[in-house]
C-alpha positions as CSV (number, residue, x, y, z in Angstrom):
1,X,-24.3,-3.9,-40.4
2,X,-26.9,-1.6,-40.6
3,X,-25.5,2.0,-40.9
4,X,-28.2,3.5,-38.6
5,X,-27.5,0.6,-35.9
6,X,-23.6,1.2,-36.4
7,X,-24.1,4.8,-35.6
8,X,-26.5,4.4,-32.5
9,X,-23.7,1.9,-31.2
10,X,-20.8,4.6,-31.5
11,X,-23.3,7.0,-30.0
12,X,-23.9,4.8,-27.2
13,X,-20.2,4.2,-26.6
14,X,-19.8,7.8,-26.6
15,X,-22.2,8.3,-23.9
16,X,-21.0,5.3,-21.9
17,X,-17.6,6.9,-21.9
18,X,-18.7,10.2,-20.8
19,X,-20.9,8.8,-18.2
20,X,-18.0,6.9,-16.8
21,X,-15.6,10.0,-16.9
22,X,-18.1,11.9,-15.2
23,X,-18.5,9.4,-12.4
24,X,-14.7,8.9,-12.1
25,X,-14.2,12.7,-11.8
26,X,-16.7,13.0,-9.1
27,X,-15.0,10.1,-7.2
28,X,-11.6,11.9,-7.2
29,X,-13.2,15.1,-6.3
30,X,-15.3,13.5,-3.3
31,X,-11.8,11.9,-2.4
32,X,-9.7,14.8,-2.5
33,X,-12.4,16.9,-0.4
34,X,-12.6,14.2,2.3
35,X,-8.8,13.7,2.7
36,X,-8.5,17.7,2.8
37,X,-11.1,17.8,5.7
38,X,-9.3,15.1,7.6
39,X,-5.9,17.0,7.3
40,X,-7.4,19.9,8.7
41,X,-8.7,17.9,11.6
42,X,-6.0,15.1,12.0
43,X,-2.6,16.3,10.2
44,X,0.3,15.4,12.4
45,X,4.1,16.2,12.2
46,X,6.5,13.3,11.9
47,X,6.9,11.0,14.4
48,X,9.7,8.3,15.2
49,X,10.4,6.8,12.0
50,X,9.0,9.4,9.9
51,X,11.2,11.9,11.3
52,X,14.0,10.0,9.5
53,X,12.1,10.2,6.1
54,X,11.7,13.8,6.5
55,X,15.1,14.6,7.4
56,X,16.6,12.6,4.7
57,X,13.5,14.3,2.3
58,X,15.0,17.6,3.5
59,X,18.7,17.0,3.1
60,X,18.0,16.1,-0.5
61,X,16.2,19.0,-1.6
62,X,18.9,21.2,-0.1
63,X,21.7,19.2,-1.6
64,X,22.9,17.2,1.2
65,X,22.6,13.9,-0.2
66,X,20.7,10.7,1.0
67,X,21.5,11.2,4.7
68,X,19.3,12.2,7.8
69,X,22.3,13.6,9.6
70,X,21.8,17.4,10.3
71,X,25.6,18.2,10.7
72,X,28.8,17.0,9.5
73,X,29.9,14.4,9.2
74,X,27.0,13.2,7.2
75,X,26.2,9.6,7.7
76,X,25.0,7.9,4.5
77,X,21.5,6.6,5.2
78,X,20.2,3.0,4.6
79,X,17.5,2.8,7.1
80,X,14.9,2.7,4.3
81,X,14.7,2.9,0.8
82,X,14.9,6.0,-1.2
83,X,11.6,6.5,-3.4
84,X,9.8,8.2,-0.3
85,X,12.5,10.5,0.7
86,X,12.9,11.4,-3.0
87,X,9.0,12.2,-3.3
88,X,9.3,14.4,0.0
89,X,12.4,16.2,-1.7
90,X,10.4,17.1,-4.9
91,X,7.8,18.7,-2.5
92,X,10.4,20.4,-0.5
93,X,12.3,21.9,-3.3
94,X,9.3,23.3,-5.0
95,X,7.5,24.5,-1.6
96,X,10.0,24.7,0.9
97,X,9.9,22.5,4.2
98,X,6.0,22.3,4.2
99,X,4.2,19.4,5.5
100,X,1.0,20.9,4.2
101,X,2.1,20.6,0.9
102,X,3.0,17.1,1.5
103,X,-0.2,16.3,2.6
104,X,-1.9,17.9,-0.4
105,X,0.3,15.8,-2.8
106,X,-0.4,12.9,-0.7
107,X,-4.4,13.6,-1.1
108,X,-3.7,13.8,-4.7
109,X,-2.4,10.5,-4.8
110,X,-4.7,8.6,-2.7
111,X,-7.8,10.3,-4.6
112,X,-5.9,8.9,-7.8
113,X,-6.0,5.6,-6.0
114,X,-9.9,5.7,-5.7
115,X,-9.9,6.2,-9.7
116,X,-7.2,3.4,-10.1
117,X,-8.8,0.7,-8.3
118,X,-12.2,1.8,-9.5
119,X,-10.8,1.2,-13.1
120,X,-9.3,-2.0,-12.2
121,X,-12.7,-3.4,-11.1
122,X,-14.3,-1.8,-14.4
123,X,-12.1,-3.9,-16.2
124,X,-12.3,-7.1,-14.1
125,X,-15.8,-7.1,-13.2
126,X,-18.2,-4.5,-14.5
127,X,-18.6,-0.7,-14.9
128,X,-21.1,-0.6,-11.9
129,X,-19.0,-2.3,-9.5
130,X,-16.0,0.0,-10.7
131,X,-17.9,2.9,-9.6
132,X,-19.1,1.5,-6.4
133,X,-15.3,0.6,-5.6
134,X,-14.1,4.1,-6.3
135,X,-16.8,5.4,-4.4
136,X,-16.2,3.3,-1.3
137,X,-12.4,3.8,-1.5
138,X,-12.8,7.7,-1.7
139,X,-15.0,7.7,1.3
140,X,-13.0,5.2,3.1
141,X,-11.6,7.4,6.2
142,X,-9.0,5.0,7.4
143,X,-6.8,5.3,4.5
144,X,-7.5,8.8,4.1
145,X,-6.5,9.7,7.5
146,X,-3.2,8.9,6.6
147,X,-2.7,11.6,3.9
148,X,-2.3,13.9,6.9
149,X,1.1,11.9,8.2
150,X,4.6,12.1,6.7
151,X,4.8,8.3,6.0
152,X,5.2,6.2,2.9
153,X,1.8,4.6,3.2
154,X,-0.2,6.4,0.8
155,X,2.6,6.3,-1.8
156,X,3.0,2.6,-1.2
157,X,-0.9,1.9,-1.5
158,X,-0.7,4.1,-5.2
159,X,2.5,1.7,-6.2
160,X,0.9,-1.2,-5.4
161,X,-2.4,0.1,-7.5
162,X,0.0,0.9,-10.5
163,X,1.3,-2.9,-10.4
164,X,-2.1,-4.0,-10.0
165,X,-3.2,-2.3,-13.4
166,X,0.0,-3.2,-15.0
167,X,-1.1,-7.2,-14.3
168,X,-4.5,-6.4,-15.5
169,X,-3.0,-5.1,-18.7
170,X,-0.6,-8.1,-19.4
171,X,-3.3,-10.5,-18.5
172,X,-5.2,-9.2,-21.6
173,X,-2.1,-9.3,-23.7
174,X,-1.2,-12.7,-22.1
175,X,2.1,-13.5,-23.8
176,X,3.4,-10.2,-24.6
177,X,6.5,-10.3,-23.0
178,X,7.0,-6.4,-22.9
179,X,3.8,-6.2,-20.8
180,X,5.1,-8.4,-18.3
181,X,8.3,-6.5,-18.2
182,X,6.4,-3.3,-17.4
183,X,4.8,-5.4,-14.4
184,X,8.5,-6.3,-13.0
185,X,9.6,-2.8,-13.4
186,X,6.5,-1.7,-11.7
187,X,7.1,-3.9,-8.8
188,X,10.9,-2.8,-8.4
189,X,9.6,0.6,-7.9
190,X,7.2,-0.4,-5.5
191,X,10.1,-2.4,-3.6
192,X,12.2,1.0,-3.6
193,X,9.1,2.6,-1.9
194,X,9.0,-0.1,1.1
195,X,11.8,-2.8,1.0
196,X,9.9,-5.8,1.9
197,X,7.6,-5.2,-0.9
198,X,10.1,-6.9,-3.2
199,X,7.9,-9.9,-2.1
200,X,4.8,-8.7,-3.9
201,X,6.3,-10.0,-6.9
202,X,4.8,-13.3,-6.0
203,X,1.3,-11.5,-7.0
204,X,2.2,-11.2,-10.6
205,X,4.1,-14.5,-10.6
206,X,1.0,-16.5,-9.3
207,X,-1.3,-14.6,-12.0
208,X,1.0,-15.8,-14.8
209,X,1.3,-19.4,-13.2
210,X,-2.4,-19.6,-13.0
211,X,-3.0,-18.1,-16.6
212,X,-2.2,-21.7,-18.1
213,X,-4.9,-21.5,-20.7
214,X,-3.4,-18.2,-22.3
215,X,0.3,-18.3,-21.4
216,X,1.4,-21.7,-22.5
217,X,5.0,-21.3,-21.5
218,X,5.0,-19.2,-18.3
219,X,9.0,-19.5,-17.9
220,X,9.6,-16.7,-20.1
221,X,7.2,-14.5,-18.5
222,X,8.7,-15.0,-15.1
223,X,12.0,-14.4,-16.2
224,X,11.1,-10.9,-17.8
225,X,9.3,-9.8,-14.5
226,X,12.6,-10.7,-12.6
227,X,14.6,-8.8,-15.0
228,X,12.4,-5.5,-14.8
229,X,12.5,-6.0,-10.9
230,X,16.5,-6.5,-10.9
231,X,17.0,-3.5,-13.4
232,X,15.3,-1.2,-11.1
233,X,16.7,-2.4,-7.6
234,X,20.0,-3.2,-8.8
235,X,21.5,0.1,-8.7
236,X,20.3,0.6,-5.3
237,X,21.7,-2.5,-4.1
238,X,25.0,-1.9,-5.7
239,X,25.1,1.5,-4.0
240,X,24.5,0.0,-0.6
241,X,27.3,-2.7,-1.0
242,X,29.6,0.3,-2.3
243,X,29.0,2.4,0.5
244,X,28.5,-0.2,3.6
245,X,30.6,-3.1,2.0
246,X,27.7,-5.4,2.9
247,X,23.8,-6.1,1.5
248,X,21.0,-4.9,3.4
249,X,20.0,-5.7,0.6
250,X,17.6,-2.9,0.3
251,X,17.6,-1.4,3.2
252,X,18.4,-2.1,7.0
253,X,15.2,-1.0,8.3
254,X,14.1,-2.2,11.5
255,X,13.8,-5.7,11.0
256,X,15.8,-6.7,14.0
257,X,13.9,-4.2,16.3
258,X,10.6,-5.4,15.1
259,X,11.5,-8.7,15.9
260,X,12.5,-7.8,19.3
261,X,9.0,-6.3,19.6
262,X,7.7,-9.7,19.0
263,X,9.4,-10.7,22.2
264,X,7.6,-8.0,24.2
265,X,4.3,-9.0,22.6
266,X,4.9,-12.7,23.6
267,X,5.4,-11.3,27.1
268,X,2.9,-8.8,27.5
269,X,0.3,-9.0,24.7
270,X,-0.7,-6.2,22.3
271,X,-0.9,-3.8,25.1
272,X,3.1,-3.7,25.1
273,X,2.6,-2.2,21.8
274,X,1.1,1.0,22.5
275,X,2.5,3.9,24.0
276,X,3.3,7.5,23.4
277,X,5.7,8.5,20.4
278,X,8.2,11.0,19.9
279,X,7.1,14.1,17.8
280,X,9.3,16.5,16.0
281,X,8.9,20.2,17.0
282,X,6.0,22.2,15.9
283,X,8.4,24.9,13.7
284,X,9.0,22.2,11.1
285,X,12.7,21.2,11.7
286,X,13.4,17.6,11.9
287,X,13.4,15.9,15.3
288,X,16.9,16.3,16.3
289,X,16.8,14.2,19.6
290,X,15.4,11.3,17.7
291,X,18.1,11.4,15.0
292,X,20.8,12.0,17.4
293,X,19.7,9.1,19.5
294,X,19.3,6.6,16.4
295,X,22.3,5.3,14.4
296,X,22.3,5.1,10.8
297,X,24.5,3.8,7.9
298,X,27.0,0.6,8.5
299,X,26.2,1.0,12.5
300,X,22.4,0.4,11.7
301,X,23.2,-2.8,9.4
302,X,25.2,-4.3,12.2
303,X,22.9,-3.5,15.3
304,X,19.6,-4.7,13.2
305,X,21.4,-7.8,12.2
306,X,22.5,-8.4,16.0
307,X,19.2,-7.8,17.2
308,X,17.4,-10.0,14.4
309,X,19.8,-12.8,15.6
310,X,18.8,-12.5,19.1
311,X,15.1,-12.5,18.4
312,X,15.3,-15.3,15.9
313,X,17.0,-17.5,18.4
314,X,14.4,-16.9,21.2
315,X,11.4,-17.2,18.7
316,X,12.9,-20.4,17.4
317,X,13.0,-21.7,21.0
318,X,9.3,-20.5,21.8
319,X,8.1,-21.4,18.3
320,X,4.5,-22.7,19.4
321,X,4.0,-19.5,21.1
322,X,5.2,-17.6,18.1
323,X,3.0,-19.6,15.6
324,X,-0.1,-18.8,17.9
325,X,1.0,-15.2,17.8
326,X,1.4,-15.2,13.9
327,X,-2.2,-16.7,13.9
328,X,-3.4,-13.8,15.9
329,X,-1.7,-11.4,13.7
330,X,-3.8,-12.0,10.8
331,X,-6.8,-10.5,11.9
332,X,-5.0,-7.8,14.0
333,X,-3.5,-6.5,10.6
334,X,-7.2,-5.6,9.4
335,X,-8.5,-4.6,12.7
336,X,-6.2,-3.4,15.6
337,X,-5.7,-0.7,18.0
338,X,-2.0,-0.2,17.2
339,X,-0.9,2.4,14.7
340,X,2.4,3.3,15.2
341,X,3.0,6.9,15.4
342,X,-0.6,7.8,15.2
343,X,-3.3,9.5,17.7
344,X,-5.3,7.2,19.9
345,X,-8.3,8.3,17.6
346,X,-6.3,6.8,14.6
347,X,-5.9,3.7,16.8
348,X,-9.5,3.6,17.6
349,X,-10.3,4.0,13.8
350,X,-8.4,1.2,13.1
351,X,-10.2,-1.0,15.5
352,X,-13.8,-0.1,14.5
353,X,-14.0,1.3,10.9
354,X,-12.5,-1.6,9.1
355,X,-15.7,-3.7,10.1
356,X,-17.5,-1.7,7.9
357,X,-15.6,-2.7,5.0
358,X,-14.0,-5.9,6.2
359,X,-17.3,-8.0,6.6
360,X,-18.6,-7.0,2.9
361,X,-15.2,-7.4,1.3
362,X,-14.8,-11.1,2.8
363,X,-18.1,-11.7,1.6
364,X,-17.6,-10.5,-1.7
365,X,-14.3,-12.7,-1.8
366,X,-16.7,-15.7,-1.3
367,X,-19.3,-14.5,-3.8
368,X,-16.7,-14.1,-6.5
369,X,-14.9,-17.3,-5.7
370,X,-15.8,-19.2,-8.9
371,X,-14.1,-16.4,-10.9
372,X,-10.8,-16.7,-8.8
373,X,-8.7,-17.4,-11.8
374,X,-9.5,-14.0,-13.5
375,X,-9.6,-12.4,-10.2
376,X,-6.2,-13.9,-8.7
377,X,-4.3,-10.4,-8.8
378,X,-7.1,-9.4,-6.1
379,X,-7.0,-12.4,-4.2
380,X,-3.4,-12.8,-4.1
381,X,-2.8,-9.0,-3.2
382,X,-5.0,-9.3,-0.1
383,X,-3.5,-12.8,1.1
384,X,0.3,-12.0,0.3
385,X,0.5,-8.7,2.1
386,X,-1.2,-10.4,5.0
387,X,1.0,-13.3,5.1
388,X,3.8,-10.8,4.7
389,X,3.3,-9.1,7.7
390,X,1.9,-11.7,10.0
391,X,5.3,-12.9,11.3
392,X,6.2,-9.3,12.3
393,X,4.5,-6.6,14.7
394,X,0.8,-6.3,13.6
395,X,-0.1,-2.7,12.8
396,X,-3.7,-1.9,10.7
397,X,-1.6,0.4,8.7
398,X,0.2,-2.3,7.3
399,X,-2.3,-3.5,5.4
400,X,-3.2,-0.2,3.6
401,X,-1.9,-1.2,0.3
402,X,-4.0,-4.2,0.5
403,X,-7.5,-2.3,1.2
404,X,-8.3,-0.9,-2.2
405,X,-8.5,-4.7,-3.3
406,X,-10.3,-5.8,-0.3
407,X,-12.6,-2.6,-1.1
408,X,-13.3,-3.8,-4.6
409,X,-14.6,-7.1,-3.2
410,X,-16.9,-5.1,-0.9
411,X,-18.0,-3.0,-4.0
412,X,-19.2,-6.3,-5.6
413,X,-21.0,-7.2,-2.2
414,X,-23.0,-3.8,-1.9
415,X,-23.6,-3.7,-5.8
416,X,-25.0,-7.3,-5.8
417,X,-27.4,-6.2,-2.8
418,X,-28.3,-3.1,-4.4
419,X,-29.3,-4.7,-7.9
420,X,-31.2,-7.4,-5.6
421,X,-33.1,-4.8,-3.6
422,X,-34.0,-2.9,-7.0
423,X,-35.0,-6.2,-8.8
424,X,-37.2,-6.8,-5.7
425,X,-38.7,-3.5,-5.8
426,X,-39.7,-3.6,-9.3
427,X,-41.1,-7.3,-8.9
428,X,-43.0,-5.9,-6.1
429,X,-44.4,-3.1,-7.8
430,X,-45.4,-5.1,-10.8
431,X,-47.0,-8.2,-8.6
432,X,-49.1,-5.6,-6.7
433,X,-52.6,-5.2,-7.8
């Protein structure tokens, strides 16, 4: 190769890397600025379930263990998985019981999410689409507004993007089992952020299954991913069994309660789910009335199982109505007024803002369908998270972890239209006398 050409190529590559670095630094800065502005405007103290996270995080930070109890006897917590309370505990340990510190930390995470989804788009499609995608997510207000809430949604979204990044790397290395093992570990960590995301393992499984040309024997790949997942979640499952003598398996959560909400929805529609929520005191203390009223530990496991049994029995009896409700939930998960624990303004944002990205996102999924095999992690993320929540109460925030993937498709649509417009302008200028 001509030394001059080789040197020129090296310089071009260096300039391209610098340009990409500058663009993604700008994406991070724009994302962080928007989130800080929204925190100042819409930041809220914990409500309902968020009060539990806050209480456990503070107890961990002050050495009282994984419990939401405010005094002795301390009831071991099992309502949710440990990663988000652990995240809060680190912040509280460093900065005191400061919600503002939590909001800033979440803003940093969500700004990194903008960079991550942009880099994923660069890897799978093109640099232009990557920068457009990062910019769109950076300016996406509906996700950004949740940085100002003490809830697991922002951390969960970031965790899902880490899994997708690991999957993209594993796709390049195809039969490198260590790469797929890391995917399993990342998925296990995501499941410890939110219990039902243990089902997200289906996304890398589908990816490996459909890479038939590059992975000749998918069984070992499945095995190492499962091993990585089990390695991460097993200690928590074992802890629950030792402490409570039963397998929740990851958390008792509100499974039974949410299923009972479905009966309310069958009777009165989505309006039955919209109401006022109990907020914790403004002085930063945990919501004592909420914590005293809601049980935890072994009693919670028993109660949720009983409620789940009652609800399943009634839903099975009314299965045609329930099936229709599940189908209605699919669009409601993306465009809905119901956002648990959030203000009416946030609910309205959930109803109108998603359309700006939802329609271009679906258009991008159609335009890129011929490349579906290489983009299967993105298609699977949108589909799996939607179907995972469709049988339960529909809230717009439940699809927050899938929205970066949909915004990537929207980024392709906007880039495609922009390139067509520029091409038309150039052709018009050239043809004009």
